[in-house]
TIVO-2410 file (N, C-alpha, C; in nm, 3 decimals):
# residues 170
REC num residu      c1      c2      c3 atome chaine
REC   1      M   0.080  -0.124   0.001     N      A
REC   1      M   0.002   0.002   0.002    CA      A
REC   1      M   0.088   0.126  -0.001     C      A
REC   2      K   0.195   0.123   0.078     N      A
REC   2      K   0.283   0.236   0.082    CA      A
REC   2      K   0.358   0.261  -0.049     C      A
REC   3      E   0.396   0.155  -0.115     N      A
REC   3      E   0.461   0.171  -0.240    CA      A
REC   3      E   0.371   0.233  -0.343     C      A
REC   4      A   0.248   0.193  -0.349     N      A
REC   4      A   0.144   0.256  -0.439    CA      A
REC   4      A   0.136   0.405  -0.402     C      A
REC   5      A   0.129   0.432  -0.274     N      A
REC   5      A   0.108   0.575  -0.232    CA      A
REC   5      A   0.227   0.657  -0.265     C      A
REC   6      K   0.353   0.602  -0.255     N      A
REC   6      K   0.470   0.676  -0.295    CA      A
REC   6      K   0.467   0.709  -0.447     C      A
REC   7      A   0.419   0.616  -0.522     N      A
REC   7      A   0.414   0.632  -0.668    CA      A
REC   7      A   0.307   0.727  -0.712     C      A
REC   8      A   0.203   0.755  -0.632     N      A
REC   8      A   0.091   0.850  -0.670    CA      A
REC   8      A   0.141   0.986  -0.684     C      A
REC   9      K   0.082   1.052  -0.779     N      A
REC   9      K   0.125   1.185  -0.820    CA      A
REC   9      K   0.058   1.302  -0.738     C      A
REC  10      G  -0.062   1.279  -0.689     N      A
REC  10      G  -0.141   1.382  -0.626    CA      A
REC  10      G  -0.104   1.413  -0.482     C      A
REC  11      E  -0.167   1.518  -0.431     N      A
REC  11      E  -0.142   1.562  -0.290    CA      A
REC  11      E  -0.220   1.474  -0.197     C      A
REC  12      Y  -0.334   1.416  -0.240     N      A
REC  12      Y  -0.420   1.330  -0.160    CA      A
REC  12      Y  -0.438   1.199  -0.227     C      A
REC  13      L  -0.460   1.096  -0.143     N      A
REC  13      L  -0.484   0.961  -0.187    CA      A
REC  13      L  -0.625   0.922  -0.160     C      A
REC  14      L  -0.688   0.843  -0.252     N      A
REC  14      L  -0.825   0.793  -0.220    CA      A
REC  14      L  -0.817   0.644  -0.226     C      A
REC  15      F  -0.868   0.579  -0.126     N      A
REC  15      F  -0.872   0.435  -0.119    CA      A
REC  15      F  -1.019   0.387  -0.129     C      A
REC  16      M  -1.036   0.285  -0.211     N      A
REC  16      M  -1.171   0.218  -0.223    CA      A
REC  16      M  -1.149   0.078  -0.266     C      A
REC  17      D  -1.244  -0.005  -0.232     N      A
REC  17      D  -1.236  -0.144  -0.272    CA      A
REC  17      D  -1.258  -0.159  -0.421     C      A
REC  18      G  -1.196  -0.262  -0.478     N      A
REC  18      G  -1.207  -0.286  -0.622    CA      A
REC  18      G  -1.314  -0.378  -0.661     C      A
REC  19      D  -1.409  -0.407  -0.565     N      A
REC  19      D  -1.512  -0.511  -0.598    CA      A
REC  19      D  -1.642  -0.440  -0.646     C      A
REC  20      G  -1.643  -0.314  -0.665     N      A
REC  20      G  -1.760  -0.244  -0.714    CA      A
REC  20      G  -1.862  -0.206  -0.612     C      A
REC  21      S  -1.832  -0.231  -0.483     N      A
REC  21      S  -1.929  -0.199  -0.376    CA      A
REC  21      S  -1.926  -0.051  -0.338     C      A
REC  22      M  -1.818   0.023  -0.371     N      A
REC  22      M  -1.811   0.165  -0.340    CA      A
REC  22      M  -1.818   0.243  -0.469     C      A
REC  23      S  -1.909   0.342  -0.464     N      A
REC  23      S  -1.941   0.419  -0.584    CA      A
REC  23      S  -1.839   0.530  -0.609     C      A
REC  24      P  -1.777   0.535  -0.728     N      A
REC  24      P  -1.694   0.648  -0.766    CA      A
REC  24      P  -1.772   0.781  -0.762     C      A
REC  25      K  -1.901   0.776  -0.774     N      A
REC  25      K  -1.983   0.899  -0.773    CA      A
REC  25      K  -1.971   0.973  -0.642     C      A
REC  26      E  -1.923   0.903  -0.537     N      A
REC  26      E  -1.911   0.968  -0.409    CA      A
REC  26      E  -1.776   1.046  -0.400     C      A
REC  27      I  -1.689   1.026  -0.487     N      A
REC  27      I  -1.555   1.091  -0.483    CA      A
REC  27      I  -1.567   1.241  -0.459     C      A
REC  28      P  -1.660   1.316  -0.527     N      A
REC  28      P  -1.672   1.460  -0.503    CA      A
REC  28      P  -1.702   1.496  -0.358     C      A
REC  29      N  -1.773   1.404  -0.284     N      A
REC  29      N  -1.801   1.429  -0.145    CA      A
REC  29      N  -1.671   1.432  -0.062     C      A
REC  30      F  -1.575   1.347  -0.102     N      A
REC  30      F  -1.447   1.341  -0.033    CA      A
REC  30      F  -1.367   1.467  -0.067     C      A
REC  31      T  -1.366   1.512  -0.196     N      A
REC  31      T  -1.293   1.628  -0.234    CA      A
REC  31      T  -1.343   1.753  -0.172     C      A
REC  32      H  -1.476   1.763  -0.160     N      A
REC  32      H  -1.537   1.880  -0.096    CA      A
REC  32      H  -1.492   1.889   0.052     C      A
REC  33      A  -1.492   1.776   0.123     N      A
REC  33      A  -1.453   1.771   0.259    CA      A
REC  33      A  -1.304   1.812   0.275     C      A
REC  34      I  -1.224   1.770   0.180     N      A
REC  34      I  -1.081   1.805   0.182    CA      A
REC  34      I  -1.060   1.954   0.157     C      A
REC  35      F  -1.114   2.008   0.046     N      A
REC  35      F  -1.078   2.139   0.003    CA      A
REC  35      F  -1.164   2.249   0.068     C      A
REC  36      D  -1.283   2.214   0.110     N      A
REC  36      D  -1.368   2.321   0.170    CA      A
REC  36      D  -1.345   2.332   0.322     C      A
REC  37      N  -1.283   2.234   0.384     N      A
REC  37      N  -1.270   2.231   0.532    CA      A
REC  37      N  -1.130   2.207   0.583     C      A
REC  38      D  -1.033   2.191   0.496     N      A
REC  38      D  -0.898   2.169   0.535    CA      A
REC  38      D  -0.872   2.041   0.617     C      A
REC  39      Y  -0.951   1.935   0.586     N      A
REC  39      Y  -0.931   1.806   0.652    CA      A
REC  39      Y  -0.813   1.731   0.582     C      A
REC  40      F  -0.736   1.655   0.659     N      A
REC  40      F  -0.630   1.572   0.604    CA      A
REC  40      F  -0.670   1.425   0.588     C      A
REC  41      F  -0.778   1.388   0.655     N      A
REC  41      F  -0.827   1.251   0.654    CA      A
REC  41      F  -0.978   1.251   0.650     C      A
REC  42      I  -1.037   1.183   0.555     N      A
REC  42      I  -1.179   1.178   0.539    CA      A
REC  42      I  -1.218   1.032   0.527     C      A
REC  43      R  -1.304   0.988   0.611     N      A
REC  43      R  -1.350   0.849   0.613    CA      A
REC  43      R  -1.494   0.842   0.568     C      A
REC  44      G  -1.527   0.746   0.480     N      A
REC  44      G  -1.662   0.719   0.444    CA      A
REC  44      G  -1.727   0.640   0.561     C      A
REC  45      S  -1.857   0.666   0.585     N      A
REC  45      S  -1.926   0.596   0.693    CA      A
REC  45      S  -2.058   0.545   0.643     C      A
REC  46      R  -2.078   0.415   0.666     N      A
REC  46      R  -2.205   0.354   0.629    CA      A
REC  46      R  -2.309   0.370   0.739     C      A
REC  47      M  -2.262   0.422   0.853     N      A
REC  47      M  -2.348   0.434   0.971    CA      A
REC  47      M  -2.410   0.569   0.991     C      A
REC  48      M  -2.374   0.668   0.902     N      A
REC  48      M  -2.426   0.802   0.915    CA      A
REC  48      M  -2.556   0.814   0.840     C      A
REC  49      E  -2.632   0.912   0.869     N      A
REC  49      E  -2.755   0.941   0.791    CA      A
REC  49      E  -2.714   0.955   0.648     C      A
REC  50      N  -2.788   0.894   0.554     N      A
REC  50      N  -2.759   0.897   0.412    CA      A
REC  50      N  -2.649   0.797   0.373     C      A
REC  51      G  -2.602   0.720   0.467     N      A
REC  51      G  -2.508   0.612   0.442    CA      A
REC  51      G  -2.584   0.481   0.448     C      A
REC  52      G  -2.509   0.371   0.437     N      A
REC  52      G  -2.577   0.241   0.454    CA      A
REC  52      G  -2.498   0.132   0.384     C      A
REC  53      S  -2.559   0.013   0.390     N      A
REC  53      S  -2.488  -0.103   0.333    CA      A
REC  53      S  -2.591  -0.209   0.291     C      A
REC  54      E  -2.571  -0.264   0.176     N      A
REC  54      E  -2.644  -0.379   0.130    CA      A
REC  54      E  -2.565  -0.512   0.161     C      A
REC  55      D  -2.447  -0.500   0.212     N      A
REC  55      D  -2.357  -0.608   0.225    CA      A
REC  55      D  -2.316  -0.647   0.363     C      A
REC  56      L  -2.358  -0.571   0.467     N      A
REC  56      L  -2.308  -0.592   0.602    CA      A
REC  56      L  -2.404  -0.685   0.676     C      A
REC  57      T  -2.347  -0.801   0.725     N      A
REC  57      T  -2.424  -0.895   0.800    CA      A
REC  57      T  -2.439  -0.844   0.943     C      A
REC  58      K  -2.528  -0.897   1.017     N      A
REC  58      K  -2.549  -0.858   1.159    CA      A
REC  58      K  -2.423  -0.885   1.247     C      A
REC  59      F  -2.358  -0.998   1.219     N      A
REC  59      F  -2.234  -1.034   1.292    CA      A
REC  59      F  -2.124  -0.936   1.261     C      A
REC  60      R  -2.105  -0.901   1.134     N      A
REC  60      R  -2.003  -0.801   1.101    CA      A
REC  60      R  -2.036  -0.666   1.147     C      A
REC  61      M  -2.168  -0.633   1.148     N      A
REC  61      M  -2.207  -0.505   1.196    CA      A
REC  61      M  -2.180  -0.492   1.348     C      A
REC  62      F  -2.200  -0.600   1.423     N      A
REC  62      F  -2.167  -0.598   1.565    CA      A
REC  62      F  -2.015  -0.577   1.589     C      A
REC  63      G  -1.935  -0.655   1.508     N      A
REC  63      G  -1.789  -0.637   1.518    CA      A
REC  63      G  -1.748  -0.498   1.489     C      A
REC  64      N  -1.799  -0.438   1.384     N      A
REC  64      N  -1.765  -0.302   1.347    CA      A
REC  64      N  -1.804  -0.205   1.461     C      A
REC  65      W  -1.930  -0.228   1.519     N      A
REC  65      W  -1.973  -0.139   1.628    CA      A
REC  65      W  -1.879  -0.153   1.744     C      A
REC  66      F  -1.841  -0.273   1.787     N      A
REC  66      F  -1.748  -0.292   1.897    CA      A
REC  66      F  -1.607  -0.226   1.864     C      A
REC  67      F  -1.553  -0.246   1.759     N      A
REC  67      F  -1.424  -0.191   1.723    CA      A
REC  67      F  -1.434  -0.034   1.714     C      A
REC  68      T  -1.541   0.018   1.667     N      A
REC  68      T  -1.561   0.159   1.660    CA      A
REC  68      T  -1.564   0.221   1.800     C      A
REC  69      K  -1.652   0.159   1.885     N      A
REC  69      K  -1.659   0.204   2.026    CA      A
REC  69      K  -1.526   0.192   2.100     C      A
REC  70      L  -1.457   0.086   2.079     N      A
REC  70      L  -1.320   0.065   2.142    CA      A
REC  70      L  -1.228   0.177   2.094     C      A
REC  71      T  -1.218   0.203   1.969     N      A
REC  71      T  -1.129   0.300   1.912    CA      A
REC  71      T  -1.163   0.440   1.964     C      A
REC  72      N  -1.293   0.477   1.965     N      A
REC  72      N  -1.338   0.605   2.021    CA      A
REC  72      N  -1.297   0.618   2.164     C      A
REC  73      F  -1.316   0.515   2.241     N      A
REC  73      F  -1.288   0.520   2.383    CA      A
REC  73      F  -1.133   0.539   2.405     C      A
REC  74      L  -1.054   0.458   2.337     N      A
REC  74      L  -0.907   0.464   2.360    CA      A
REC  74      L  -0.843   0.594   2.304     C      A
REC  75      F  -0.900   0.651   2.199     N      A
REC  75      F  -0.836   0.767   2.131    CA      A
REC  75      F  -0.926   0.888   2.134     C      A
REC  76      R  -1.031   0.885   2.215     N      A
REC  76      R  -1.121   0.999   2.233    CA      A
REC  76      R  -1.175   1.051   2.097     C      A
REC  77      G  -1.225   0.954   2.019     N      A
REC  77      G  -1.277   0.993   1.884    CA      A
REC  77      G  -1.426   0.986   1.882     C      A
REC  78      N  -1.475   1.011   1.760     N      A
REC  78      N  -1.616   1.022   1.729    CA      A
REC  78      N  -1.662   0.942   1.609     C      A
REC  79      Y  -1.577   0.839   1.571     N      A
REC  79      Y  -1.610   0.764   1.454    CA      A
REC  79      Y  -1.746   0.696   1.467     C      A
REC  80      T  -1.809   0.677   1.352     N      A
REC  80      T  -1.937   0.595   1.352    CA      A
REC  80      T  -1.915   0.464   1.276     C      A
REC  81      D  -1.805   0.453   1.205     N      A
REC  81      D  -1.780   0.329   1.121    CA      A
REC  81      D  -1.627   0.313   1.102     C      A
REC  82      L  -1.570   0.222   1.173     N      A
REC  82      L  -1.427   0.197   1.166    CA      A
REC  82      L  -1.381   0.107   1.054     C      A
REC  83      C  -1.458  -0.001   1.032     N      A
REC  83      C  -1.414  -0.108   0.939    CA      A
REC  83      C  -1.470  -0.089   0.801     C      A
REC  84      Y  -1.438   0.021   0.737     N      A
REC  84      Y  -1.478   0.055   0.602    CA      A
REC  84      Y  -1.358   0.117   0.531     C      A
REC  85      G  -1.336   0.068   0.411     N      A
REC  85      G  -1.213   0.106   0.341    CA      A
REC  85      G  -1.222   0.218   0.242     C      A
REC  86      Y  -1.327   0.296   0.245     N      A
REC  86      Y  -1.338   0.404   0.154    CA      A
REC  86      Y  -1.296   0.534   0.230     C      A
REC  87      F  -1.176   0.583   0.192     N      A
REC  87      F  -1.127   0.697   0.267    CA      A
REC  87      F  -1.024   0.778   0.178     C      A
REC  88      A  -1.003   0.904   0.209     N      A
REC  88      A  -0.910   0.989   0.145    CA      A
REC  88      A  -0.818   1.042   0.254     C      A
REC  89      I  -0.691   1.059   0.217     N      A
REC  89      I  -0.595   1.109   0.312    CA      A
REC  89      I  -0.483   1.190   0.241     C      A
REC  90      K  -0.430   1.284   0.309     N      A
REC  90      K  -0.323   1.360   0.254    CA      A
REC  90      K  -0.203   1.270   0.240     C      A
REC  91      K  -0.146   1.267   0.123     N      A
REC  91      K  -0.037   1.177   0.088    CA      A
REC  91      K   0.079   1.186   0.185     C      A
REC  92      E   0.120   1.305   0.218     N      A
REC  92      E   0.233   1.322   0.306    CA      A
REC  92      E   0.206   1.266   0.449     C      A
REC  93      V   0.081   1.285   0.494     N      A
REC  93      V   0.042   1.231   0.623    CA      A
REC  93      V   0.046   1.077   0.620     C      A
REC  94      F  -0.012   1.024   0.518     N      A
REC  94      F  -0.015   0.876   0.502    CA      A
REC  94      F   0.128   0.817   0.499     C      A
REC  95      L   0.218   0.875   0.424     N      A
REC  95      L   0.352   0.825   0.411    CA      A
REC  95      L   0.429   0.834   0.546     C      A
REC  96      E   0.396   0.930   0.631     N      A
REC  96      E   0.458   0.945   0.761    CA      A
REC  96      E   0.409   0.842   0.861     C      A
REC  97      M   0.296   0.786   0.836     N      A
REC  97      M   0.240   0.689   0.932    CA      A
REC  97      M   0.321   0.565   0.935     C      A
REC  98      E   0.348   0.518   1.056     N      A
REC  98      E   0.428   0.396   1.074    CA      A
REC  98      E   0.335   0.277   1.071     C      A
REC  99      L   0.288   0.243   0.950     N      A
REC  99      L   0.192   0.138   0.935    CA      A
REC  99      L   0.260  -0.002   0.944     C      A
REC 100      K   0.201  -0.087   1.022     N      A
REC 100      K   0.256  -0.223   1.043    CA      A
REC 100      K   0.169  -0.332   0.995     C      A
REC 101      S   0.041  -0.299   0.969     N      A
REC 101      S  -0.053  -0.404   0.929    CA      A
REC 101      S  -0.088  -0.402   0.785     C      A
REC 102      D  -0.153  -0.507   0.745     N      A
REC 102      D  -0.203  -0.512   0.606    CA      A
REC 102      D  -0.341  -0.578   0.607     C      A
REC 103      H  -0.388  -0.610   0.499     N      A
REC 103      H  -0.520  -0.679   0.486    CA      A
REC 103      H  -0.628  -0.590   0.549     C      A
REC 104      F  -0.724  -0.646   0.622     N      A
REC 104      F  -0.835  -0.567   0.670    CA      A
REC 104      F  -0.802  -0.479   0.792     C      A
REC 105      S  -0.692  -0.509   0.856     N      A
REC 105      S  -0.649  -0.431   0.976    CA      A
REC 105      S  -0.599  -0.290   0.932     C      A
REC 106      I  -0.560  -0.271   0.811     N      A
REC 106      I  -0.501  -0.144   0.770    CA      A
REC 106      I  -0.602  -0.031   0.791     C      A
REC 107      E  -0.727  -0.052   0.766     N      A
REC 107      E  -0.830   0.055   0.781    CA      A
REC 107      E  -0.834   0.104   0.930     C      A
REC 108      A  -0.833   0.005   1.020     N      A
REC 108      A  -0.837   0.039   1.162    CA      A
REC 108      A  -0.709   0.108   1.203     C      A
REC 109      E  -0.598   0.066   1.153     N      A
REC 109      E  -0.468   0.126   1.191    CA      A
REC 109      E  -0.459   0.270   1.142     C      A
REC 110      V  -0.495   0.296   1.023     N      A
REC 110      V  -0.489   0.435   0.969    CA      A
REC 110      V  -0.585   0.523   1.050     C      A
REC 111      S  -0.706   0.472   1.079     N      A
REC 111      S  -0.800   0.549   1.154    CA      A
REC 111      S  -0.766   0.578   1.300     C      A
REC 112      A  -0.707   0.479   1.362     N      A
REC 112      A  -0.658   0.493   1.502    CA      A
REC 112      A  -0.538   0.589   1.507     C      A
REC 113      L  -0.444   0.575   1.410     N      A
REC 113      L  -0.329   0.665   1.409    CA      A
REC 113      L  -0.374   0.806   1.382     C      A
REC 114      A  -0.473   0.823   1.296     N      A
REC 114      A  -0.525   0.963   1.276    CA      A
REC 114      A  -0.575   1.032   1.396     C      A
REC 115      L  -0.645   0.955   1.475     N      A
REC 115      L  -0.692   1.009   1.607    CA      A
REC 115      L  -0.574   1.033   1.698     C      A
REC 116      K  -0.488   0.930   1.712     N      A
REC 116      K  -0.374   0.941   1.807    CA      A
REC 116      K  -0.284   1.060   1.772     C      A
REC 117      E  -0.265   1.089   1.642     N      A
REC 117      E  -0.177   1.197   1.592    CA      A
REC 117      E  -0.249   1.331   1.574     C      A
REC 118      N  -0.375   1.340   1.611     N      A
REC 118      N  -0.456   1.459   1.599    CA      A
REC 118      N  -0.457   1.518   1.456     C      A
REC 119      I  -0.476   1.429   1.358     N      A
REC 119      I  -0.487   1.469   1.224    CA      A
REC 119      I  -0.629   1.525   1.201     C      A
REC 120      P  -0.641   1.642   1.139     N      A
REC 120      P  -0.768   1.697   1.112    CA      A
REC 120      P  -0.852   1.599   1.023     C      A
REC 121      L  -0.964   1.557   1.071     N      A
REC 121      L  -1.039   1.455   1.005    CA      A
REC 121      L  -1.189   1.473   1.017     C      A
REC 122      C  -1.263   1.399   0.933     N      A
REC 122      C  -1.408   1.395   0.943    CA      A
REC 122      C  -1.457   1.263   0.878     C      A
REC 123      E  -1.584   1.235   0.900     N      A
REC 123      E  -1.654   1.126   0.838    CA      A
REC 123      E  -1.757   1.188   0.746     C      A
REC 124      I  -1.786   1.119   0.633     N      A
REC 124      I  -1.897   1.160   0.547    CA      A
REC 124      I  -1.980   1.031   0.516     C      A
REC 125      P  -2.103   1.053   0.489     N      A
REC 125      P  -2.191   0.933   0.459    CA      A
REC 125      P  -2.146   0.867   0.331     C      A
REC 126      S  -2.156   0.736   0.332     N      A
REC 126      S  -2.125   0.653   0.213    CA      A
REC 126      S  -2.216   0.535   0.210     C      A
REC 127      F  -2.250   0.487   0.089     N      A
REC 127      F  -2.335   0.374   0.075    CA      A
REC 127      F  -2.263   0.265   0.007     C      A
REC 128      E  -2.264   0.147   0.073     N      A
REC 128      E  -2.194   0.027   0.025    CA      A
REC 128      E  -2.296  -0.058  -0.043     C      A
REC 129      K  -2.275  -0.088  -0.175     N      A
REC 129      K  -2.367  -0.181  -0.244    CA      A
REC 129      K  -2.315  -0.320  -0.241     C      A
REC 130      H  -2.391  -0.415  -0.281     N      A
REC 130      H  -2.342  -0.555  -0.297    CA      A
REC 130      H  -2.229  -0.553  -0.390     C      A
REC 131      R  -2.126  -0.631  -0.366     N      A
REC 131      R  -2.012  -0.642  -0.451    CA      A
REC 131      R  -2.049  -0.694  -0.590     C      A
REC 132      I  -1.989  -0.647  -0.691     N      A
REC 132      I  -2.017  -0.694  -0.831    CA      A
REC 132      I  -1.897  -0.777  -0.888     C      A
REC 133      H  -1.786  -0.778  -0.817     N      A
REC 133      H  -1.671  -0.853  -0.861    CA      A
REC 133      H  -1.617  -0.938  -0.740     C      A
REC 134      G  -1.594  -1.062  -0.768     N      A
REC 134      G  -1.529  -1.149  -0.672    CA      A
REC 134      G  -1.609  -1.183  -0.549     C      A
REC 135      A  -1.546  -1.259  -0.460     N      A
REC 135      A  -1.609  -1.303  -0.334    CA      A
REC 135      A  -1.531  -1.240  -0.219     C      A
REC 136      S  -1.594  -1.224  -0.107     N      A
REC 136      S  -1.533  -1.169   0.009    CA      A
REC 136      S  -1.417  -1.255   0.059     C      A
REC 137      N  -1.307  -1.194   0.099     N      A
REC 137      N  -1.195  -1.266   0.162    CA      A
REC 137      N  -1.196  -1.252   0.312     C      A
REC 138      L  -1.300  -1.178   0.369     N      A
REC 138      L  -1.303  -1.155   0.511    CA      A
REC 138      L  -1.339  -1.280   0.583     C      A
REC 139      S  -1.255  -1.307   0.686     N      A
REC 139      S  -1.288  -1.412   0.789    CA      A
REC 139      S  -1.320  -1.335   0.918     C      A
REC 140      A  -1.443  -1.322   0.954     N      A
REC 140      A  -1.486  -1.240   1.058    CA      A
REC 140      A  -1.405  -1.259   1.191     C      A
REC 141      L  -1.392  -1.385   1.229     N      A
REC 141      L  -1.318  -1.411   1.357    CA      A
REC 141      L  -1.167  -1.386   1.342     C      A
REC 142      K  -1.105  -1.435   1.239     N      A
REC 142      K  -0.958  -1.428   1.222    CA      A
REC 142      K  -0.921  -1.279   1.196     C      A
REC 143      D  -0.996  -1.215   1.107     N      A
REC 143      D  -0.967  -1.071   1.079    CA      A
REC 143      D  -1.010  -0.982   1.194     C      A
REC 144      G  -1.114  -1.015   1.264     N      A
REC 144      G  -1.159  -0.940   1.379    CA      A
REC 144      G  -1.049  -0.943   1.488     C      A
REC 145      W  -0.985  -1.060   1.505     N      A
REC 145      W  -0.873  -1.069   1.602    CA      A
REC 145      W  -0.756  -0.975   1.555     C      A
REC 146      G  -0.732  -0.979   1.427     N      A
REC 146      G  -0.625  -0.889   1.376    CA      A
REC 146      G  -0.655  -0.743   1.399     C      A
REC 147      I  -0.783  -0.708   1.381     N      A
REC 147      I  -0.822  -0.568   1.397    CA      A
REC 147      I  -0.803  -0.525   1.545     C      A
REC 148      L  -0.848  -0.617   1.637     N      A
REC 148      L  -0.829  -0.590   1.776    CA      A
REC 148      L  -0.688  -0.569   1.818     C      A
REC 149      K  -0.606  -0.666   1.770     N      A
REC 149      K  -0.453  -0.649   1.798    CA      A
REC 149      K  -0.400  -0.521   1.743     C      A
REC 150      T  -0.449  -0.483   1.624     N      A
REC 150      T  -0.392  -0.359   1.561    CA      A
REC 150      T  -0.437  -0.236   1.642     C      A
REC 151      I  -0.559  -0.226   1.685     N      A
REC 151      I  -0.608  -0.113   1.765    CA      A
REC 151      I  -0.528  -0.097   1.893     C      A
REC 152      L  -0.506  -0.215   1.957     N      A
REC 152      L  -0.433  -0.213   2.086    CA      A
REC 152      L  -0.290  -0.176   2.061     C      A
REC 153      S  -0.230  -0.229   1.953     N      A
REC 153      S  -0.089  -0.196   1.925    CA      A
REC 153      S  -0.069  -0.050   1.896     C      A
REC 154      V  -0.164   0.016   1.830     N      A
REC 154      V  -0.157   0.159   1.808    CA      A
REC 154      V  -0.163   0.238   1.939     C      A
REC 155      F  -0.260   0.190   2.024     N      A
REC 155      F  -0.274   0.254   2.153    CA      A
REC 155      F  -0.142   0.259   2.232     C      A
REC 156      F  -0.064   0.143   2.224     N      A
REC 156      F   0.055   0.136   2.314    CA      A
REC 156      F   0.179   0.187   2.238     C      A
REC 157      R   0.168   0.233   2.115     N      A
REC 157      R   0.281   0.292   2.047    CA      A
REC 157      R   0.311   0.429   2.098     C      A
REC 158      K   0.440   0.467   2.087     N      A
REC 158      K   0.480   0.607   2.111    CA      A
REC 158      K   0.418   0.700   2.008     C      A
REC 159      K   0.383   0.820   2.051     N      A
REC 159      K   0.328   0.917   1.962    CA      A
REC 159      K   0.433   0.957   1.863     C      A
REC 160      H   0.404   0.975   1.740     N      A
REC 160      H   0.494   1.010   1.628    CA      A
REC 160      H   0.496   1.164   1.613     C      A
REC 161      K   0.615   1.213   1.589     N      A
REC 161      K   0.624   1.358   1.563    CA      A
REC 161      K   0.629   1.384   1.415     C      A
REC 162      P   0.519   1.436   1.355     N      A
REC 162      P   0.513   1.459   1.210    CA      A
REC 162      P   0.611   1.570   1.171     C      A
REC 163      S   0.657   1.557   1.043     N      A
REC 163      S   0.745   1.667   0.996    CA      A
REC 163      S   0.665   1.792   0.961     C      A
REC 164      I   0.538   1.772   0.928     N      A
REC 164      I   0.452   1.886   0.907    CA      A
REC 164      I   0.348   1.889   1.020     C      A
REC 165      P   0.345   1.999   1.101     N      A
REC 165      P   0.250   2.003   1.212    CA      A
REC 165      P   0.111   1.982   1.163     C      A
REC 166      H   0.029   1.889   1.224     N      A
REC 166      H  -0.104   1.870   1.178    CA      A
REC 166      H  -0.188   1.989   1.200     C      A
REC 167      G  -0.276   2.015   1.107     N      A
REC 167      G  -0.357   2.139   1.117    CA      A
REC 167      G  -0.300   2.252   1.038     C      A
REC 168      Q  -0.177   2.236   0.983     N      A
REC 168      Q  -0.117   2.334   0.900    CA      A
REC 168      Q  -0.113   2.292   0.758     C      A
REC 169      K  -0.157   2.373   0.666     N      A
REC 169      K  -0.139   2.341   0.524    CA      A
REC 169      K  -0.004   2.377   0.483     C      A
REC 170      K   0.053   2.297   0.397     N      A
REC 170      K   0.191   2.321   0.344    CA      A
REC 170      K   0.182   2.413   0.225     C      A
***
C-alpha cells in the first residue's frame, strides 16, 4: 500500500475497494470535505444518515460497532464506522504513518493513528452496495482478532512527531 502511495502523483490519496461496492460517484463528497474544510483524513461511513450497506451482516455489523466504540474510547474519537475502506488522506500524512498491518486491519490502523496523531479529520456518509466482482476474503473471527490487536498496538505505540505540524497546510 505504501509503495502505491509513494508512486501516486497527487497531494491526496483515495482508497476504495475494487469489488464495485463503493461508488466513484461519491468521490466529489471526499474532495469537498478536503478542500472546503482543510481536513487531512476523510472516512466514508455507512453508519451516518444517508449512508448504509447492502452487504453488512449482523455479525459483521456488531464487530464493526465494537471496534468503533473501542477506538473512540481509547483515542477519544467520534467515529461511526471503523471497518470501512473508503477513505481519502493527505499523501504526506499517510507516508509518515508507521503502518505495520495489512489486509483488513489497515483501515483500523490508519483510523486509530489519525486520532492518536490529532490529524484533522471527518466522516462523510457513504453507501456500500453488494459487490459486483469476486467473493469476500473476510474471515470475521480471524480478521476481527487482527483488527483488535492492531487497535491495541496503536494505543501502546509512542506518539509520532510529524514533519508537518497537523492542522497546518503546506
